[in-house]
N, C-alpha and C positions, 0 to 999 in steps of 0.2 A: 341338652342335645341328645338325641337318640342315635348313638353311634352304631347300634346293631341293625340299623335300617340302611338300605341302599336303594336309590331311585334311578331307573333307566328312562330317559326321555328318548323316544324312538319315533322315526318317521321322516318324511321329507319336509323341507322348509316350505315349499309351495305345495299346498294341498288342494285337491280338486273335488273329490267325492265321485260317486258312481251312479248318481241319479236320485231322484226323489227329494224329500224334504231336507236331506243332508248335503245337497249338491251345491258346489260353487264352481260352475264351469269356467269362470274367468280366472280362477286360481286365488287362493287365500294365502297371503304371506304370514307364516307362523312365527316370525322372528320376535315380535313384541309379546306374543303369547308365551313363548319359551322363556323370555326374560322375566315376565310376570310370575311364571311358575317357579323359576329359580329363586326369586325374591321371597315368595311364600314358603317354599320347601325349606330354604336355608334358615328359617326361624325355628325349625324343629329338628332338622337333620343336618349334620356337617356338610358343607359344600363339597368337601373332598369325596363324599359318598354319593355324589350325583354325577351321572355321565350322560352326555348326548351322543347317541349312536346313530349315525346316518350315512349318507352316500357321499362319495368323493365329489360329486357335482355341487354339494352344499358346503364344501370345506372352507369357503370364504365367508361364512356366516359371521356377522359382527357380534359375537358373544365371547368374552374373554375370561370370565371368572369361574368356569367349570371345566371338568375333563371333557374332551371331545375326541371321538374316534370315527374315522370315515373309511368306507370300503367301496370297491368297485362292484357294481351289480353283477353277480355271477350267473343270473338266470336269464334264459331266453323266453321260454314259455312258462307262464305262472298265472293260472286262472285265479282271480280274486286277490292276487298279490300276497297270498299267505306265506309262501316260501320266503319271499323277500322280507316280510314282516318279521318272521321268526328268525331269520338269519341275523338281522341287526339286533333283535332282542338277545339272542344267544351271545353275540359279540359283546354287548353291553354287560351281560351277566358274567361272562368270562373275565372281563376287565375288572369289575367290582369284586369278584370272588377272590381275587388275590389278597384282599384284606380279610383276614380270618375273623375280625370282630363283627363283620356284617353277616347277620344270620337271617335277615328277612329282606325280601326284594319286592319292589313295586314298580310296575311298568306303566307309563302313561304315554299319551300321544303328543306329538309336537303341536297339533292344532286344537287342543282342548285345554282350557284354563281350569285348574282344579282348585277350588277355594279352600280357605283356612279350615272350614268345618270338616272337610274330608280328612285332612291330616290329623286333626285333633281326635276324630273318631277312630281312625285306623290305629293310631298309636296307643289308644286306650283299649283297643280290641285285638291287639296283636296275638294274644294266645290262640285265637281261632286259626291263625295262619300256621300253627304247628301241625294241624291235621287236615286243613281244607285249603282250597284255592279261592281267592277273592276274584270275583268277576264283576263286570260293570252292571249287568242286568240279566234277568231271565226274560223269556218271551211267553206270553199267554198262548195257550193251545199248541205250543211247539216243544215237544219233548226232545231231550238231548241236544239242547241249543242254548247258548248264552252269548252275551256281548263280551268282546275282548278289548274294549276301549281302555279299560284298566285291568291289569292282572297282578296278582300278588300271592306270595306264600312264603313258607320257610325255605331255606336254602335247598334242602334235599327235594322237596316237592316241586319247587319252582324249576329246578334242574330237570326233574322227570318230565314236567309239563312241556318245556321247550324242546327237550330231546325227543319226545314222542312225536313232535310235529315233523320230524325228518322222515317218517315212515310214509308208505304209499297212501294215496287218497282212499278214504273209506266212505265218503259221501260226496255227492256233487254240491250239496249245500255247504257253504263255507263254515258256518258255525258248527253244524252237526259233524262235519268232517274233523274239526278240531277236537270236539268232545269225544268222539269215537276213538280217535288216535290215543288220547290220553288214557281213557278207561282201559283200552286194550293193552297199552304199554304197561300200565300199572297193575294189571291183573285184578282190577276191582270188580267184584261180583255185582251185577245189576239186573240179573234175572233173565237175560237172553243172550244168545251168542252173536257176536259181530262177525260178519263174513269178511274175508280179505278182498272181496269183490264189491266195489262201491255201488254198482248197479243193483245187486241183490239186496244190499242194505237199504237202498232207497225204495225199492219195490216193497220191502217188508214194512216200511213205514206206513204205507196206506193199506196194505193187505192185512197187517196185524196191528193196526193203530191202537186198539184198546189195550192189548198186552204191552206194547212198547210204552204207552203213556203211563200205565200202572207201574212199570219197571222204573221209569225215570222218577216218578213221584215217590217211589220207595227209597231211592238212593241219592237224590239230588242234595238233600240237606246234610248228608253225612260227608259228602265230598266237596261241596261248593257253598259259598255264601256270597250275597250281592250287596252292593251299596244301598243303604236305605233311600227310599224315594225322596225324602225331604232334603237329603244331601244331593242326590242325583239331579234333581230339577235345577240346582244352582250351578252345575257344571256348564261352562260355556264352550260350544263347539263352533269353531270358525266365527266367533263374535256374537253368537246368539245362545242364550241359556237353553238348556234342554226343555224347560217348561214352556218356552216360546217356540222352539223349533218343532216340538211334537205336541199334539193335543192328546188328552186322555192318557197320561203317563201310567196311571194306575191300571188302566185296561190293557195297555200294550206291553209294558215292561215288568210284568209279574207272572209267576207261574202258580196256578191254582190247582188244588187237588182234583177239581172236576173241570173238564173242558166243555166249551160250547161251540166248538167247531173242529172238524177233523181234517187231517192231511189227506187229500183225495188224489185221484188220478190226474185231475186238472192241475193240482199243485205240482205233482210230479212232472207233468208235461211242461209246465211253465219254467221250472228250474232247469230242465234239460234243454229247453228252447234257448234259454240265456247262454248256456254252455256252448251249444252248437253255434250260436251267433258269434260268441267270442272267438271260437276256432276259425270261423269264416273270415272275420275281420283280421285276425292275426295272420293268416296265410295270404290274404290279399295284400297286406302291407309287406310281407316277406317277398312276395312275387314282384310287387312294384319296385321294391328296393333292389331286387336282383336285376330287373330290366334296366333300371337307372344306372346301376354300377357297371354292367357288362355290355350294354348296348348304347349307352350315352343318350338315352331318350329324354 
């Protein structure tokens, strides 16, 4: 048993997605997935080193053999749910950090089944966690961006990563926002200066794409590493393996030294269009609830 590892299972019990190939608009009940993960993880890591960190609305979940902590949602406006995500990750980290034996932390989602092969791999590769952050995947043609389905590192670096996410937004793109926050918080030199203004950072991405791509290419492997694709393809997301849910994993989820497509003004416009749509929907709901509450409509 690897007593120096702790695992945070984070997220809602009912998972929906936000559109595209990963969407489940009818809702996916993650209870069985959580139980399967616990069964697998506890073969390698003491069950006392596993915590489910979620929302008070899920406190009745029928899981009895691990630590469970629940919280009331403190956020009103949260584009892409990143504040909520890192709130429960941090709470799980704080809970497990009380055990001084735990020196490495892995965060997984409630709605993803992580197979044996991943745990065997990371437990044999844990030295990399001393200096790098484990991420689920990188993205082709997309600098300063990676997947956060799985996150892991040593205690100090993991703490820095989750604490960095409390700072103000640095990009409208969720993944890039997360990466910029961490690099800026950790004072990691990556070849260009990140502005405090997220709009300027996003404008720079297509105005100075060559420079930014080169900078990311130069620092990515010193600060981060990702799950090998032969393991990644067997992860199940809401009941489907990544290999079935996404086509051309090699093309989509790797970062290559040379790009074959740039981030353009069209990409910039699309990302900000999603943000504006989110704001409109959010305030329509707020206005509707206000009228229902005060005018009994």
